[in-house]
LOMARSE-425279 format. One record per residue: y, x, z of N, C-alpha, C in turn; residue number from 0. Coordinates in steps of 0.02 Angstrom, whole numbers, always signed. Atoms other than C-alpha are relative to their C-alpha. Layout:
% residues N
{vexlo {Y X Z} {Y X Z} {Y X Z} NUM}
...
% end
This chain:
% residues 331
{vexlo {+20 -17 -67} {+172 +8848 +10795} {-44 -55 +28} 0}
{vexlo {+44 +49 -33} {+35 +8763 +10896} {+19 -4 +73} 1}
{vexlo {-22 +13 -69} {+89 +8684 +11061} {-49 -49 +31} 2}
{vexlo {+43 +47 -36} {-24 +8601 +11190} {+37 -27 +60} 3}
{vexlo {-29 +34 -58} {+41 +8474 +11316} {-55 -12 +51} 4}
{vexlo {+50 +7 -53} {-52 +8477 +11481} {+19 -59 +44} 5}
{vexlo {-15 +60 -37} {-55 +8303 +11556} {+26 -54 -46} 6}
{vexlo {-17 +53 +46} {-46 +8138 +11463} {+33 -60 +32} 7}
{vexlo {-37 +54 -31} {+53 +8032 +11586} {+65 -13 -36} 8}
{vexlo {-61 +21 +36} {+224 +7960 +11546} {+42 +58 -24} 9}
{vexlo {-41 -56 +22} {+315 +8126 +11542} {-37 +44 -50} 10}
{vexlo {+38 -37 +49} {+174 +8213 +11450} {+2 -33 -68} 11}
{vexlo {-4 +36 +63} {+173 +8078 +11318} {+69 +9 -33} 12}
{vexlo {-66 -10 +28} {+360 +8097 +11298} {+7 +69 -31} 13}
{vexlo {-3 -68 +29} {+342 +8285 +11270} {-41 +3 -64} 14}
{vexlo {+38 +3 +62} {+205 +8252 +11141} {+44 -27 -56} 15}
{vexlo {-42 +33 +50} {+322 +8135 +11049} {+59 +43 -21} 16}
{vexlo {-62 -36 +16} {+477 +8244 +11062} {-13 +67 -33} 17}
{vexlo {+16 -61 +36} {+394 +8406 +11011} {-20 -16 -72} 18}
{vexlo {+16 +21 +68} {+322 +8314 +10861} {+63 -14 -40} 19}
{vexlo {-61 +19 +35} {+495 +8250 +10818} {+43 +60 -21} 20}
{vexlo {-35 -59 +25} {+560 +8428 +10800} {-24 +20 -70} 21}
{vexlo {+31 -17 +64} {+445 +8442 +10647} {-9 +76 -9} 22}
{vexlo {+8 -72 +3} {+420 +8625 +10691} {-68 +23 +27} 23}
{vexlo {+61 -21 -35} {+251 +8622 +10780} {-56 -50 -14} 24}
{vexlo {+58 +44 -7} {+75 +8551 +10784} {-13 -8 +74} 25}
{vexlo {+6 +14 -71} {+48 +8466 +10951} {-71 -23 +16} 26}
{vexlo {+64 +20 -27} {-115 +8450 +11048} {+10 -25 +71} 27}
{vexlo {-4 +28 -67} {-152 +8364 +11214} {-61 +20 +41} 28}
{vexlo {+53 -10 -49} {-255 +8412 +11366} {+9 -51 +56} 29}
{vexlo {-4 +53 -51} {-291 +8265 +11482} {-71 -15 +24} 30}
{vexlo {+68 +9 -27} {-440 +8240 +11599} {-24 -72 -5} 31}
{vexlo {+18 +71 +5} {-435 +8049 +11588} {-16 -15 -73} 32}
{vexlo {+22 +9 +69} {-536 +8011 +11431} {+35 -58 -35} 33}
{vexlo {-31 +58 +31} {-461 +7839 +11401} {+73 +13 -15} 34}
{vexlo {-70 -17 +12} {-283 +7901 +11420} {+7 +51 -56} 35}
{vexlo {-1 -52 +53} {-319 +8053 +11312} {-9 -32 -69} 36}
{vexlo {+13 +33 +64} {-387 +7941 +11173} {+59 -44 -21} 37}
{vexlo {-56 +43 +17} {-242 +7819 +11183} {+59 +40 -28} 38}
{vexlo {-57 -41 +23} {-109 +7955 +11167} {-17 +34 -66} 39}
{vexlo {+20 -33 +62} {-208 +8046 +11032} {+5 -47 -59} 40}
{vexlo {-5 +48 +55} {-219 +7888 +10926} {+72 -19 -15} 41}
{vexlo {-70 +21 +10} {-37 +7839 +10955} {+39 +52 -40} 42}
{vexlo {-39 -52 +32} {+25 +8008 +10892} {-41 +40 -51} 43}
{vexlo {+43 -30 +51} {-119 +8053 +10774} {-10 +75 +13} 44}
{vexlo {+11 -69 -19} {-159 +8213 +10867} {-67 +24 -29} 45}
{vexlo {+61 -27 +30} {-286 +8325 +10782} {-43 +37 +51} 46}
{vexlo {+38 -36 -51} {-337 +8421 +10939} {+13 -31 +69} 47}
{vexlo {-7 +22 -69} {-370 +8355 +11115} {-53 +36 +41} 48}
{vexlo {+45 -35 -46} {-455 +8431 +11267} {-4 -39 +65} 49}
{vexlo {+8 +28 -67} {-526 +8365 +11429} {-3 +52 +53} 50}
{vexlo {+6 -55 -47} {-535 +8536 +11509} {+53 +52 -15} 51}
{vexlo {-56 -45 +11} {-387 +8652 +11533} {-22 +70 -20} 52}
{vexlo {+23 -67 +18} {-489 +8812 +11521} {-16 +4 -75} 53}
{vexlo {+12 +2 +72} {-544 +8760 +11346} {+65 +5 -39} 54}
{vexlo {-66 -3 +34} {-362 +8732 +11298} {+29 +70 +4} 55}
{vexlo {-25 -69 -8} {-316 +8904 +11367} {-33 +45 -51} 56}
{vexlo {+38 -45 +44} {-452 +8986 +11262} {+15 -11 -74} 57}
{vexlo {-10 +15 +70} {-395 +8904 +11100} {+61 +35 -31} 58}
{vexlo {-52 -44 +28} {-247 +9023 +11081} {+63 -35 -23} 59}
{vexlo {-64 +33 +17} {-97 +8906 +11078} {+58 +49 +12} 60}
{vexlo {-59 -42 -11} {+72 +8990 +11060} {+41 -23 +60} 61}
{vexlo {-41 +26 -55} {+152 +8876 +11191} {-37 -57 +34} 62}
{vexlo {+27 +55 -39} {+101 +8756 +11329} {+56 -34 +39} 63}
{vexlo {-48 +39 -37} {+201 +8617 +11410} {-37 -31 +59} 64}
{vexlo {+37 +19 -60} {+144 +8587 +11590} {+30 -64 +29} 65}
{vexlo {-25 +66 -20} {+161 +8402 +11635} {-45 -34 +52} 66}
{vexlo {+42 +26 -54} {+40 +8381 +11781} {+41 -13 +62} 67}
{vexlo {-35 +0 -64} {+88 +8339 +11960} {+21 +70 +22} 68}
{vexlo {-35 -64 -9} {+200 +8477 +12027} {-41 +52 +38} 69}
{vexlo {+37 -49 -38} {+76 +8557 +12147} {-48 +41 -43} 70}
{vexlo {+44 -36 +46} {-28 +8611 +11996} {+38 +44 -50} 71}
{vexlo {-39 -32 +52} {+115 +8682 +11892} {-10 +76 -3} 72}
{vexlo {-1 -73 +1} {+114 +8864 +11944} {-69 +28 -18} 73}
{vexlo {+67 -25 +15} {-75 +8890 +11940} {-17 -9 -73} 74}
{vexlo {+13 +12 +71} {-87 +8812 +11767} {+42 +46 -43} 75}
{vexlo {-43 -44 +40} {+62 +8910 +11702} {-26 +72 +1} 76}
{vexlo {+27 -69 -5} {-17 +9072 +11765} {-61 +9 -45} 77}
{vexlo {+57 -3 +46} {-177 +9033 +11668} {+24 +12 -72} 78}
{vexlo {-23 -6 +68} {-80 +9013 +11507} {+37 +66 -12} 79}
{vexlo {-35 -64 +7} {+33 +9163 +11536} {-50 +58 -5} 80}
{vexlo {+51 -53 +3} {-120 +9271 +11567} {-33 +3 -68} 81}
{vexlo {+29 +2 +68} {-183 +9215 +11395} {+52 +14 -54} 82}
{vexlo {-52 -17 +49} {-17 +9264 +11312} {+36 -60 -28} 83}
{vexlo {-30 +63 +24} {+53 +9087 +11298} {+67 -12 +35} 84}
{vexlo {-64 +20 -28} {+235 +9039 +11322} {-7 -68 +36} 85}
{vexlo {+8 +61 -40} {+261 +8899 +11450} {+67 -34 +13} 86}
{vexlo {-55 +44 -23} {+382 +8755 +11478} {-30 -43 +55} 87}
{vexlo {+28 +32 -59} {+352 +8684 +11652} {+45 -58 +21} 88}
{vexlo {-40 +57 -22} {+408 +8510 +11702} {+29 +12 +69} 89}
{vexlo {-30 -5 -66} {+524 +8494 +11851} {-39 -45 +49} 90}
{vexlo {-22 -64 -28} {+509 +8529 +11993} {-50 +54 -16} 91}
{vexlo {+44 -56 +16} {+436 +8701 +11964} {-64 -2 +42} 92}
{vexlo {+58 +5 -45} {+320 +8677 +12114} {+21 -39 +62} 93}
{vexlo {-16 +30 -65} {+312 +8606 +12290} {+0 +53 +55} 94}
{vexlo {-4 -56 -47} {+307 +8778 +12373} {+18 +62 -40} 95}
{vexlo {-16 -62 +34} {+354 +8957 +12334} {-63 +41 -17} 96}
{vexlo {+62 -38 +10} {+171 +9011 +12327} {-13 +12 -75} 97}
{vexlo {+18 -19 +68} {+130 +9103 +12167} {+57 +6 -49} 98}
{vexlo {-56 -1 +48} {+303 +9089 +12089} {+20 +71 -18} 99}
{vexlo {-19 -69 +14} {+346 +9273 +12106} {-51 +33 -47} 100}
{vexlo {+52 -29 +43} {+180 +9321 +12028} {+4 -28 -71} 101}
{vexlo {-9 +29 +66} {+208 +9200 +11884} {+58 +32 -36} 102}
{vexlo {-59 -30 +30} {+381 +9270 +11853} {-14 +72 -22} 103}
{vexlo {+15 -69 +17} {+317 +9449 +11855} {-47 +4 -61} 104}
{vexlo {+48 -1 +55} {+172 +9409 +11737} {+34 -19 -66} 105}
{vexlo {-35 +21 +61} {+285 +9318 +11612} {+47 +55 -25} 106}
{vexlo {-46 -54 +19} {+412 +9459 +11615} {-38 +59 -30} 107}
{vexlo {+39 -58 +24} {+281 +9595 +11592} {-28 -13 -70} 108}
{vexlo {+29 +18 +65} {+204 +9501 +11444} {+53 -19 -51} 109}
{vexlo {-56 +18 +44} {+377 +9465 +11369} {-9 -71 -27} 110}
{vexlo {+10 +69 +18} {+340 +9278 +11368} {+58 -43 +26} 111}
{vexlo {-49 +49 -23} {+462 +9133 +11381} {-32 -44 +52} 112}
{vexlo {+20 +47 -53} {+441 +9038 +11544} {+61 -39 +20} 113}
{vexlo {-58 +43 -10} {+559 +8891 +11560} {-19 -60 +42} 114}
{vexlo {+11 +59 -41} {+580 +8740 +11673} {+41 -58 -30} 115}
{vexlo {-27 +56 +38} {+618 +8566 +11604} {+52 -40 +40} 116}
{vexlo {-57 +37 -29} {+784 +8520 +11686} {+43 -25 -59} 117}
{vexlo {-23 +24 +64} {+836 +8409 +11543} {+75 -18 -1} 118}
{vexlo {-72 +12 -1} {+1014 +8371 +11602} {+38 +55 -37} 119}
{vexlo {-34 -56 +33} {+1059 +8543 +11533} {+5 -9 -75} 120}
{vexlo {-4 +14 +72} {+1027 +8475 +11358} {+57 -48 -17} 121}
{vexlo {-51 +52 +15} {+1164 +8344 +11377} {+64 +33 -26} 122}
{vexlo {-58 -33 +29} {+1308 +8392 +11262} {+64 -9 +41} 123}
{vexlo {-60 +10 -41} {+1440 +8317 +11378} {+0 +45 +61} 124}
{vexlo {+4 -45 -58} {+1379 +8414 +11530} {+10 +72 -22} 125}
{vexlo {-8 -68 +25} {+1367 +8573 +11427} {+73 +15 -17} 126}
{vexlo {-71 -10 +18} {+1546 +8549 +11362} {+43 +6 +63} 127}
{vexlo {-37 -4 -63} {+1610 +8519 +11539} {-11 +68 +33} 128}
{vexlo {+14 -66 -29} {+1523 +8676 +11600} {+40 +55 -36} 129}
{vexlo {-37 -51 +38} {+1602 +8778 +11459} {+74 -1 +20} 130}
{vexlo {-70 +5 -18} {+1774 +8711 +11506} {+13 +29 +70} 131}
{vexlo {-8 -26 -68} {+1751 +8751 +11691} {-7 +76 +0} 132}
{vexlo {+12 -72 -3} {+1681 +8925 +11660} {+52 +39 -40} 133}
{vexlo {-53 -34 +37} {+1821 +8965 +11538} {+62 +12 +43} 134}
{vexlo {-59 -4 -43} {+1945 +8949 +11682} {+54 -49 -16} 135}
{vexlo {-50 +49 +22} {+2034 +8804 +11600} {+31 -39 +57} 136}
{vexlo {-25 +38 -57} {+2051 +8712 +11766} {+8 +43 +63} 137}
{vexlo {-3 -44 -58} {+2056 +8863 +11880} {-67 +2 +36} 138}
{vexlo {+62 -11 -38} {+1928 +8907 +12012} {-28 -66 +27} 139}
{vexlo {+29 +60 -31} {+1805 +8769 +12064} {+7 +3 +76} 140}
{vexlo {-11 +3 -72} {+1841 +8711 +12242} {-46 -49 +36} 141}
{vexlo {+39 +52 -33} {+1731 +8559 +12276} {-40 -38 -53} 142}
{vexlo {+41 +40 +45} {+1589 +8461 +12195} {-25 -62 +36} 143}
{vexlo {+24 +63 -28} {+1540 +8280 +12223} {-48 -33 -50} 144}
{vexlo {+51 +33 +41} {+1383 +8194 +12157} {-16 -68 +29} 145}
{vexlo {+19 +68 -21} {+1352 +8006 +12167} {-46 -28 -54} 146}
{vexlo {+48 +23 +49} {+1198 +7934 +12085} {-46 -53 +29} 147}
{vexlo {+48 +50 -21} {+1079 +7788 +12091} {-26 -40 -59} 148}
{vexlo {+29 +44 +50} {+965 +7676 +11990} {-54 -42 +33} 149}
{vexlo {+56 +39 -24} {+831 +7544 +12012} {-64 +31 -26} 150}
{vexlo {+57 -39 +21} {+681 +7659 +12004} {-59 -44 -22} 151}
{vexlo {+57 +41 +23} {+547 +7521 +11996} {+11 -32 -68} 152}
{vexlo {-14 +28 +66} {+634 +7447 +11844} {-18 +49 -55} 153}
{vexlo {+11 -50 +51} {+622 +7610 +11748} {-69 +33 +4} 154}
{vexlo {+65 -31 -10} {+459 +7674 +11822} {-45 -48 +39} 155}
{vexlo {+38 +51 -37} {+355 +7520 +11868} {-66 +25 +29} 156}
{vexlo {+65 -25 -25} {+197 +7624 +11896} {+9 +54 +53} 157}
{vexlo {-13 -54 -47} {+278 +7736 +12027} {-50 +2 +58} 158}
{vexlo {+47 +2 -57} {+154 +7678 +12161} {-69 +28 -17} 159}
{vexlo {+64 -29 +21} {+8 +7747 +12060} {+10 +70 -29} 160}
{vexlo {-16 -65 +31} {+87 +7915 +12021} {+11 +53 +54} 161}
{vexlo {-18 -56 -45} {+134 +8083 +12097} {+53 -19 +50} 162}
{vexlo {-59 +15 -39} {+288 +7998 +12170} {-15 -17 +73} 163}
{vexlo {+17 +26 -67} {+196 +7934 +12325} {-5 +54 +53} 164}
{vexlo {+16 -52 -49} {+174 +8104 +12408} {+42 +62 -14} 165}
{vexlo {-37 -63 +9} {+285 +8257 +12437} {-45 +55 -26} 166}
{vexlo {+46 -54 +18} {+130 +8365 +12412} {-13 +4 -75} 167}
{vexlo {+9 +0 +73} {+121 +8315 +12228} {+67 -3 -38} 168}
{vexlo {-66 +0 +31} {+309 +8320 +12195} {+37 -65 +6} 169}
{vexlo {-29 +66 -6} {+352 +8144 +12252} {+61 -3 +45} 170}
{vexlo {-60 +12 -39} {+502 +8068 +12340} {+63 +13 -40} 171}
{vexlo {-63 -5 +37} {+683 +8057 +12287} {+26 +71 -6} 172}
{vexlo {-26 -68 +2} {+723 +8238 +12328} {-29 +38 -59} 173}
{vexlo {+33 -40 +51} {+594 +8315 +12211} {-2 -35 -68} 174}
{vexlo {+4 +37 +63} {+595 +8176 +12080} {+68 -7 -34} 175}
{vexlo {-65 +18 +31} {+779 +8131 +12052} {+56 +48 +21} 176}
{vexlo {-55 -41 -23} {+897 +8232 +12161} {-3 +71 -28} 177}
{vexlo {+7 -69 +25} {+827 +8397 +12096} {+36 +10 -66} 178}
{vexlo {-38 -5 +62} {+904 +8361 +11924} {+73 +14 +15} 179}
{vexlo {-71 -5 -15} {+1075 +8345 +12004} {+16 +66 +35} 180}
{vexlo {-9 -66 -31} {+1056 +8499 +12114} {+1 +54 -53} 181}
{vexlo {+1 -50 +54} {+1008 +8600 +11961} {+64 -3 -41} 182}
{vexlo {-60 +7 +41} {+1155 +8530 +11863} {+61 +32 +34} 183}
{vexlo {-58 -27 -35} {+1282 +8577 +11997} {-7 +76 +8} 184}
{vexlo {+9 -73 -2} {+1205 +8750 +12018} {+17 +31 -67} 185}
{vexlo {-17 -23 +67} {+1224 +8769 +11830} {+76 +2 -10} 186}
{vexlo {-73 +4 +9} {+1407 +8720 +11843} {+38 +50 +44} 187}
{vexlo {-42 -39 -47} {+1467 +8816 +11998} {-38 +54 +37} 188}
{vexlo {+37 -53 -34} {+1327 +8931 +12058} {-50 -27 +51} 189}
{vexlo {+55 +23 -42} {+1178 +8925 +12175} {+21 -20 +71} 190}
{vexlo {-9 +22 -69} {+1167 +8842 +12345} {-22 +56 +47} 191}
{vexlo {+17 -48 -52} {+1169 +8960 +12495} {-30 -34 +61} 192}
{vexlo {+22 +34 -60} {+1146 +8835 +12636} {+17 -74 -7} 193}
{vexlo {-10 +72 +6} {+1139 +8647 +12662} {-25 -36 +63} 194}
{vexlo {+25 +46 -51} {+1110 +8503 +12781} {-12 -67 -34} 195}
{vexlo {+20 +60 +36} {+1023 +8342 +12729} {-25 -54 +46} 196}
{vexlo {+29 +58 -32} {+976 +8168 +12783} {-35 -40 -55} 197}
{vexlo {+36 +40 +49} {+851 +8055 +12696} {-38 -56 +36} 198}
{vexlo {+34 +57 -30} {+765 +7889 +12726} {-37 -39 -53} 199}
{vexlo {+32 +50 +42} {+644 +7765 +12653} {+33 -67 +17} 200}
{vexlo {-39 +60 -13} {+753 +7611 +12635} {-28 -63 -32} 201}
{vexlo {+17 +62 +34} {+677 +7492 +12509} {-63 +3 -43} 202}
{vexlo {+53 +1 +49} {+547 +7546 +12380} {-66 -21 +31} 203}
{vexlo {+62 +27 -27} {+388 +7447 +12408} {-60 +44 -17} 204}
{vexlo {+63 -33 +14} {+218 +7528 +12424} {-1 +74 +9} 205}
{vexlo {-3 -72 -13} {+276 +7704 +12469} {+35 +11 +67} 206}
{vexlo {-35 -19 -62} {+338 +7794 +12624} {+47 +58 -10} 207}
{vexlo {-46 -56 +13} {+430 +7940 +12543} {+71 -26 -5} 208}
{vexlo {-71 +18 +1} {+620 +7943 +12544} {+21 -28 -68} 209}
{vexlo {-31 +26 +60} {+714 +7838 +12417} {+77 +5 +3} 210}
{vexlo {-72 -6 -13} {+888 +7881 +12487} {+12 +69 +29} 211}
{vexlo {-13 -68 -22} {+963 +8054 +12511} {+75 +13 +3} 212}
{vexlo {-68 -27 -4} {+1126 +8131 +12569} {-3 +73 +18} 213}
{vexlo {+1 -73 -11} {+1161 +8318 +12564} {+72 +25 +1} 214}
{vexlo {-60 -41 +4} {+1308 +8428 +12608} {-23 +72 -10} 215}
{vexlo {+24 -66 +19} {+1293 +8601 +12534} {+58 +47 -12} 216}
{vexlo {-47 -53 +18} {+1381 +8765 +12506} {-28 +39 -60} 217}
{vexlo {+16 -41 +59} {+1372 +8839 +12331} {+47 +61 +4} 218}
{vexlo {-46 -55 -11} {+1447 +9004 +12386} {+63 -26 +34} 219}
{vexlo {-64 +23 -28} {+1632 +8963 +12414} {+14 -73 -16} 220}
{vexlo {-12 +69 +22} {+1613 +8787 +12341} {-40 -49 +42} 221}
{vexlo {+37 +52 -34} {+1569 +8646 +12461} {-19 -56 -49} 222}
{vexlo {+22 +55 +43} {+1473 +8501 +12383} {-31 -55 +43} 223}
{vexlo {+28 +59 -32} {+1418 +8326 +12432} {-42 -37 -52} 224}
{vexlo {+46 +37 +43} {+1269 +8234 +12356} {-19 -66 +34} 225}
{vexlo {+23 +65 -25} {+1228 +8049 +12376} {-41 -34 -54} 226}
{vexlo {+45 +30 +50} {+1080 +7964 +12289} {-44 -52 +32} 227}
{vexlo {+53 +48 -19} {+973 +7809 +12305} {-37 -22 -63} 228}
{vexlo {+43 +19 +55} {+833 +7739 +12197} {-15 -75 -2} 229}
{vexlo {+12 +72 +0} {+855 +7552 +12218} {+61 -42 -21} 230}
{vexlo {-59 +39 +18} {+1033 +7500 +12171} {-6 -27 -71} 231}
{vexlo {+3 +26 +69} {+1055 +7389 +12017} {+33 +44 -53} 232}
{vexlo {-30 -40 +53} {+1179 +7500 +11923} {-35 +68 -7} 233}
{vexlo {+29 -65 +15} {+1103 +7652 +11839} {+59 +47 -17} 234}
{vexlo {-61 -39 +9} {+1248 +7773 +11863} {-8 +68 +32} 235}
{vexlo {-1 -68 -26} {+1269 +7959 +11888} {+66 +33 -18} 236}
{vexlo {-62 -37 +12} {+1432 +8054 +11909} {-2 +66 +38} 237}
{vexlo {-8 -66 -32} {+1464 +8238 +11947} {+73 +19 -10} 238}
{vexlo {-71 -18 +3} {+1645 +8283 +11989} {+10 +69 +29} 239}
{vexlo {-17 -67 -25} {+1707 +8461 +12007} {+77 +3 +3} 240}
{vexlo {-72 -8 -10} {+1881 +8478 +12081} {+17 +74 +1} 241}
{vexlo {-18 -70 +8} {+1965 +8642 +12033} {+73 +11 +21} 242}
{vexlo {-68 -17 -20} {+2129 +8732 +12070} {+52 -39 -39} 243}
{vexlo {-52 +29 +43} {+2222 +8653 +11923} {-24 -63 -35} 244}
{vexlo {+24 +61 +32} {+2125 +8495 +11883} {-69 -19 +25} 245}
{vexlo {+66 +24 -17} {+1964 +8398 +11898} {-37 -18 -64} 246}
{vexlo {+43 +18 +56} {+1818 +8373 +11780} {-56 -44 +26} 247}
{vexlo {+52 +48 -23} {+1692 +8231 +11790} {-49 -13 -57} 248}
{vexlo {+54 +17 +46} {+1526 +8208 +11701} {-26 -69 +20} 249}
{vexlo {+26 +67 -11} {+1471 +8026 +11683} {-60 -9 -46} 250}
{vexlo {+62 +3 +39} {+1290 +8025 +11627} {-8 -68 -33} 251}
{vexlo {+13 +68 +25} {+1283 +7836 +11607} {+49 -20 -54} 252}
{vexlo {-49 +16 +53} {+1437 +7835 +11494} {+1 +53 -55} 253}
{vexlo {+8 -51 +52} {+1385 +7988 +11391} {+67 +35 -14} 254}
{vexlo {-64 -33 +10} {+1548 +8079 +11420} {+15 +45 +59} 255}
{vexlo {-33 -32 -56} {+1645 +8202 +11524} {+75 -12 -8} 256}
{vexlo {-72 +15 +1} {+1827 +8179 +11570} {+37 +48 +46} 257}
{vexlo {-38 -47 -40} {+1967 +8280 +11647} {+70 -28 +16} 258}
{vexlo {-67 +20 -22} {+2133 +8259 +11737} {+33 +62 +31} 259}
{vexlo {-34 -59 -26} {+2264 +8390 +11779} {+62 -16 +42} 260}
{vexlo {-60 +18 -40} {+2408 +8293 +11862} {-12 -64 +38} 261}
{vexlo {+8 +62 -39} {+2413 +8161 +11999} {+29 -60 -39} 262}
{vexlo {-19 +64 +31} {+2423 +7982 +11933} {+0 +1 -76} 263}
{vexlo {+8 -1 +73} {+2395 +8039 +11754} {-67 -32 -17} 264}
{vexlo {+64 +31 +18} {+2256 +7950 +11659} {-53 +54 -12} 265}
{vexlo {+56 -43 +20} {+2085 +8027 +11636} {+2 +10 -76} 266}
{vexlo {+6 -16 +71} {+2066 +8113 +11469} {-75 +4 -16} 267}
{vexlo {+71 +5 +13} {+1896 +8067 +11397} {-22 +46 -57} 268}
{vexlo {+32 -42 +51} {+1783 +8185 +11300} {-70 -28 -13} 269}
{vexlo {+66 +31 +11} {+1642 +8073 +11236} {-43 +43 -46} 270}
{vexlo {+46 -33 +47} {+1488 +8137 +11145} {-31 -53 -45} 271}
{vexlo {+33 +46 +46} {+1389 +8060 +11004} {-51 -43 +37} 272}
{vexlo {+51 +42 -32} {+1274 +7914 +11049} {-67 +36 +4} 273}
{vexlo {+64 -33 -12} {+1110 +7974 +11122} {-56 -53 +0} 274}
{vexlo {+58 +43 -3} {+944 +7891 +11087} {-43 +19 +60} 275}
{vexlo {+42 -8 -60} {+808 +7878 +11220} {-30 +70 +5} 276}
{vexlo {+34 -65 -1} {+724 +8041 +11169} {+44 +59 -18} 277}
{vexlo {-42 -54 +28} {+873 +8143 +11109} {+0 +62 +44} 278}
{vexlo {-5 -59 -43} {+890 +8257 +11261} {-66 +38 +2} 279}
{vexlo {+65 -33 -1} {+703 +8292 +11264} {-15 +36 -66} 280}
{vexlo {+6 -34 +64} {+705 +8333 +11079} {+41 +64 -1} 281}
{vexlo {-43 -59 -3} {+850 +8453 +11108} {-31 +53 +45} 282}
{vexlo {+32 -47 -45} {+758 +8532 +11254} {-59 +34 -34} 283}
{vexlo {+57 -29 +37} {+602 +8555 +11147} {+24 +50 -52} 284}
{vexlo {-26 -46 +51} {+705 +8634 +11007} {+25 +65 +30} 285}
{vexlo {-25 -61 -33} {+788 +8756 +11128} {-57 +44 +24} 286}
{vexlo {+59 -39 -21} {+618 +8807 +11197} {-30 +36 -60} 287}
{vexlo {+27 -32 +60} {+555 +8840 +11021} {+46 +55 -26} 288}
{vexlo {-47 -52 +19} {+714 +8937 +10981} {-8 +62 +43} 289}
{vexlo {+9 -56 -46} {+684 +9045 +11134} {-62 +41 -21} 290}
{vexlo {+61 -34 +21} {+508 +9085 +11072} {+10 +36 -67} 291}
{vexlo {-4 -26 +69} {+551 +9111 +10888} {+57 +49 -12} 292}
{vexlo {-61 -38 +16} {+724 +9189 +10897} {+28 +38 +60} 293}
{vexlo {-25 -37 -59} {+745 +9259 +11074} {+60 -30 +33} 294}
{vexlo {-56 +34 -33} {+879 +9133 +11121} {-20 -18 +72} 295}
{vexlo {+19 +19 -68} {+888 +9092 +11307} {-23 -73 +3} 296}
{vexlo {+19 +70 -8} {+796 +8933 +11358} {+54 -37 +39} 297}
{vexlo {-50 +38 -37} {+898 +8792 +11432} {-1 +16 +74} 298}
{vexlo {+6 -16 -71} {+831 +8829 +11606} {-56 +52 +7} 299}
{vexlo {+49 -53 -8} {+744 +8993 +11642} {-43 -12 +61} 300}
{vexlo {+42 +4 -59} {+605 +9015 +11767} {+39 +18 +63} 301}
{vexlo {-41 -20 -58} {+728 +9103 +11883} {+46 -56 +22} 302}
{vexlo {-44 +56 -18} {+847 +8954 +11876} {-40 -58 +29} 303}
{vexlo {+44 +51 -30} {+704 +8833 +11907} {-22 +18 +69} 304}
{vexlo {+17 -27 -66} {+658 +8943 +12055} {+56 -16 +49} 305}
{vexlo {-56 +18 -43} {+833 +8917 +12126} {-1 -74 +19} 306}
{vexlo {+4 +72 -15} {+813 +8728 +12112} {-56 -14 +49} 307}
{vexlo {+56 +9 -46} {+644 +8739 +12199} {+20 +21 +71} 308}
{vexlo {-23 -21 -66} {+721 +8837 +12342} {+45 -53 +33} 309}
{vexlo {-43 +52 -26} {+852 +8702 +12361} {-40 -62 +21} 310}
{vexlo {+43 +57 -19} {+721 +8563 +12359} {-33 +11 +67} 311}
{vexlo {+36 -14 -62} {+623 +8647 +12497} {+47 +2 +60} 312}
{vexlo {-49 -2 -54} {+779 +8679 +12601} {+22 -70 +20} 313}
{vexlo {-19 +69 -16} {+828 +8495 +12588} {-55 -34 +41} 314}
{vexlo {+55 +32 -37} {+656 +8437 +12645} {-7 +30 +70} 315}
{vexlo {+1 -31 -67} {+658 +8563 +12790} {+57 -27 +43} 316}
{vexlo {-57 +23 -38} {+831 +8505 +12841} {-10 -71 +25} 317}
{vexlo {+14 +69 -21} {+779 +8322 +12844} {-49 +0 +58} 318}
{vexlo {+52 -1 -52} {+628 +8365 +12950} {+26 +29 +65} 319}
{vexlo {-24 -35 -60} {+721 +8480 +13071} {+67 -24 +25} 320}
{vexlo {-67 +24 -18} {+889 +8391 +13074} {+47 +59 +13} 321}
{vexlo {-40 -60 -9} {+975 +8559 +13050} {+22 +28 -67} 322}
{vexlo {-19 -37 +60} {+1066 +8668 +12925} {-56 +48 -19} 323}
{vexlo {+52 -45 +25} {+950 +8770 +12816} {+30 +45 -53} 324}
{vexlo {-17 -44 +56} {+976 +8922 +12706} {-56 -5 -52} 325}
{vexlo {+52 -2 +52} {+886 +8933 +12540} {-37 +66 +6} 326}
{vexlo {+43 -60 -6} {+742 +9056 +12532} {+21 +52 -51} 327}
{vexlo {-15 -52 +50} {+771 +9224 +12447} {-50 -2 -56} 328}
{vexlo {+44 -1 +58} {+697 +9249 +12275} {-60 +47 +11} 329}
{vexlo {+56 -46 -10} {+588 +9393 +12337} {-11 +11 +74} 330}
% end
């Protein structure tokens, strides 16, 4: 299969590398910056590169991975879908609902895979915890709590020269980091119906977008609380779901999930195998290829990415209006 990655920035380069590592595809790159395009092409010995997306569309790739700033995602995906190409779209799906319904209808009519790259879903510990919760092992979910933070400049030193600086291109903590956690909890307990949020720019130098977010939300009958910042020294993420007969906790930074069913009893740990830097992205790439070749469901469908987008937009509206917000309907 021939796959083209659109955008050669840090996440695009990672997709180039991880799709290559599946050893199932030939990978090409489309990037308008000639110097960046050449550097990535040489680093990964790419046989095909493009400086113009329309040329890439016309070359008949079986799949495209959209890694541009988020405001361009839907328009680019629609170009490829119109040409009969399957698409994997980086998160967030977009920065507005414009064109999403049309993209979904076009992909469905053409029987194409359209997926969104919420890579937490590839984590074996989170997937195992979800299976345990959905099996009814701990009873009905009653409450979810998310606490997360990292030193963003340490991991992304070029953030001031990227999409991150502006909400209009997918920037800020809500659309960059919190959206992964919102999607994960929606995957665990169901979609958000309504929420209230607060956010602030507390520390990150050179930007004015929020680096700190707090959200209270209702996932149907399940209340949830989210807390995230992008400047603390520890790189830690926990998602706890309290149920009728126990609690389950995903600890991203410890590569495990754990559970407890009785007060004062110890946590029972369910670790997973050690994960390398690219493992989750390789697994995501493999699942996308499986969806194309074998009809298996992608890790995150376009409809599920649409739910996360609705939540992102509701959070930003709530911060601006200082009020509770409902998520927008799908149609």
